[in-house]
C-alpha positions in Angstrom: 33.6 9.0 119.0 30.3 10.7 118.3 28.5 11.0 115.2 29.1 14.7 115.0 32.7 14.1 114.2 32.1 11.8 111.5 32.4 14.5 108.6 35.7 15.4 109.9 37.1 12.0 109.9 35.8 11.4 106.5 37.5 14.5 105.3 40.6 13.6 106.8 40.6 10.2 105.1 39.9 11.7 101.7 42.7 14.2 102.1 45.1 11.4 102.9 43.9 9.4 100.1 44.2 12.3 97.7 47.6 13.1 98.7 48.7 9.6 98.4 47.2 9.3 95.0 48.8 12.6 93.8 52.3 11.5 95.1 52.1 8.2 93.4 51.1 9.8 90.0 54.0 12.2 90.4 56.4 9.4 91.2 55.1 7.4 88.1 55.5 10.5 85.8 59.2 11.0 87.2 60.1 7.4 86.8 58.8 7.4 83.1 60.8 10.5 82.6 64.0 9.2 84.0 63.6 5.9 82.0 63.2 7.9 78.9 66.1 10.4 79.6 68.4 9.0 82.3 70.7 12.1 81.9 67.9 14.4 83.5 67.6 12.2 86.7 69.2 14.7 88.9 66.9 17.5 87.9 63.7 15.3 87.9 64.6 14.0 91.3 65.1 17.4 92.8 61.8 18.6 91.3 60.1 15.5 92.5 61.2 15.9 96.0 59.9 19.5 96.0 56.6 18.7 94.6 56.1 15.8 97.0 57.0 18.0 99.8 54.5 20.6 98.8 51.8 18.0 98.4 52.5 16.6 101.8 52.5 20.0 103.3 49.1 20.9 102.0 47.7 17.6 103.1 49.0 17.9 106.6 47.5 21.4 106.7 44.2 20.1 105.6 44.1 17.2 108.1 45.1 19.7 110.8 42.1 22.0 109.8 39.8 18.9 109.8 40.8 17.8 113.3 40.5 21.5 114.5 36.9 21.4 113.5 36.2 18.6 116.0 
């Protein structure tokens, strides 16, 4: 690996870290909501899956752009 590709690698790592952090915050909020109101578990779970998929999609796109810049 040459030194010129270091910014892309750092950007990829930052994107993956940010996505993991965002999904963990999302999970924490969903679990808190389900703990407070168990009857809303189905709606919250579906919203959680959609939001996590969107976060993953954006992060995968950002990583692909970072690797394309190599």
